[in-house]
N, C-alpha and C positions, 0 to 999 in steps of 0.2 A: 532419569532426569534428562530433559531436553536442554539444548544449548541455551534456550531462553530462560531457563531456571538456574543455570550455573553462574554464580556471581563472577567468577573469573572470566568466563566467556562473554557475559554481558558487559563487563568492564571494557572489553575490546571491541564491542559491537560497532561503535561509531567508525572504526577503521574500515569496516567491510563494505558497506554499500557503495562508496565511491570507487572501490576497486573491482566490484563485481557487477555493478549496474551501469552500463554505458550512459553517459549524460545524466548522472544521478542528480546533480545540482540543477541542471536545466529542466529535468522532469519536475522538480519541486516548483521552479519558477513558472513552468507552463501550467501546472495545476493551479497555482495562484492566479495567473491571468484568467484562466477559464472560470474560476470561482468569482473573481472580481467583476467579470462582465455583468453579472446579475445580482450579486450579493450587495446589500446596503452597507454603509460605512460602519454601522454598529451590528454587523452580522453575527449570528450564532452558528457555529460550524461543528459538525459531528465528524470525528476522525476515528475510524475503525482500524485497529492495528497501530495504536499510537505509541507503543513501547519504544523506548529510546529517545523519543521526543524530537527527532531530527526535522520532520516536516512541520510539527507544531511550532518549533522555534523559527523555522523559515517563514511560516505564515505570520506568526506574531511579530517578527522583526519588520515585516512589510506593512502590516495593518494594525495600527495602534489601538483601534477601537473594536476589533473583533474579539469575541469570546468563544471558548472551545470546550467541548466535552471529548475527552480522549478515552478510548476503550482498548483494553488489552488483557489477555488472560494471565500474563506473567507479572507477578508482584515485583520481581527483580528488574524487569524491563521498565515498569512504571516508576520505580525508584530512580533509575537512570534518566527517565524522561523528566522527572521533577528537577534533578540536578542539571540537566541540559538546558531546561527552560530558564533557570535563574529567576530574575525578577518578573519574567513573563508568567511565571507559575500562578500569579495572582489572578490571571485571566483564564486559567485553565482548570477544569475539574476532571480529575483522572479517576477512572472506574475500572476495577479489576473484574474481568469476566468476558463473556462473549457478547454479541450484539444485544442480547436480551436485557443486559444491565444498563443499557443506554437510556437516558431520560426520553420521554415521549416527544420532546420538541414542542412545536414544529421548528425545524432547522432551515436556515437560508441556504445551506449547501452541505455536502458531505464528501469525504474522501476515504479511499481504502487503497493505500499504496503498498505494494510488495507483501500482500497478506492473503489475498483470495486463493493463491496457488497452493496454500496449505490445506484447503478444504475440498473434499469430494464434491461432485456436481450437485447432489441434492442438498447438502449442507450449505454449499455456496448459494444456491437458489434461495434457501430460507433466509440466509443473511442479507441477500440483496432485497428480498421482500421487506424485511424488517427495517432496512435503511430507507427504502422507498416510502414506507408507511410513516416515517418520521419527518419527511421532507415537506416543505410548503409546495404548493402547486407550481410547477415550472422551475423549481430549484435545481441547480446543477449537482451532479454526482460525478466524481473523477476517480477512476480505478486504473491501476497498472500492476502487472504481475507477469510471471512466465506464461507464455501461451504459444504453443508450436504444433506443427503437424503431427498426426499420428503415424505417418509413414516412417517405418523404422530407420531407413537410410537417411532421410531428410532430418529426422529428429537427432540421429547420431551426429550428423554434420553440424547442426546448430549448437548442440551441447559441446562439441569439440571447439567451436568458435567461442562459446562462452568461456571455456577453460583457457583458451589462448588469450582472450581479452584480460582475464584475471591475472594470468602470468605476466602479460605486458604491463599491467598496472602495479606490479610489485609483489604479487602473491607467489610464494615458493612453488615451483613447478609441480611437485607431487601433490601439494594441497590444492592447487588449481585443478589438477586432473581429478582428484577425489571429489571436489565440489561439483564438477560437471557430471560425474558418474552419480553422485548422491542425489542431485535434483532430478536426474533422469529416472532413477530407480525408486526414489523415496517420496516424490511429490505427485499428487494427482493432477498433473498438468493437462489442461484441456486445449482444444484447437481454438484458433481465433473465431471461427464460425460458431462453435459451441458457446464460447464466452459471450458473444454478441447475442445469441439466441436466449441465453439465460437472463441477460439484462432486459431484453424485451418481455420475456415471460414474467419477470418480476414486476413489470409495470412501467419500466422506463421507456421514454420515447426519444426520437431524434438521436439515436446512438451513433457516435462518430469516432473513428480512430484518429488520435492526435499524436501518437508516439509509437515508434517501432524501432527496436534496437536489439539485434541478435535474437535472443530467446524471449525478450520482453515485448509486451504490447500494452498500450494505454488507451482508454476510451473516456469520452465525456458523454453523459446522457442526462436526461432531465425528468424530474418527477411530474 
């Protein structure tokens, strides 16, 4: 059982992103700004990795007429998303599964925050292509996730900084250290150059970096 299927771990999920992701709330606001540049007032938005509902709630709080389709493989995380959304749940359709279960769209925008780093390169490329296929021409796509150099020493240093940030944010020191080690050994993290290349290979254009925070990078690109 993964942490995303463990009801006790899921119940504590909302505590973690602000302590592990530098500028977590600001990342959501930046994503909102980038989407709103092109999305209409009654936009339809695809959110891949929607479990927990944190970005869905942030987007719905800011835009009263947007509607959303949220995709996540974890039933427990989707239950948490529904609870997190409260009355906003009326504007959100939640779908359990991978990107293949997403409606065909076309969507005015899409996001994938803190999710793609769980996917190996080829699986990631396939997901990106499926997102791109569901977007209207010129629609924005916002992605952010772990993305660091392959150089062993440089990677070790940035993962150490990730752990130090977590500890400074209130995570118990040993848990912070384990988190840094765990993502380094357990996630198929790509380099920023590889991430950008996959976005372009999937058919996105005008790929631009908008967020960089220790081990995390974020891009906006267009369908």
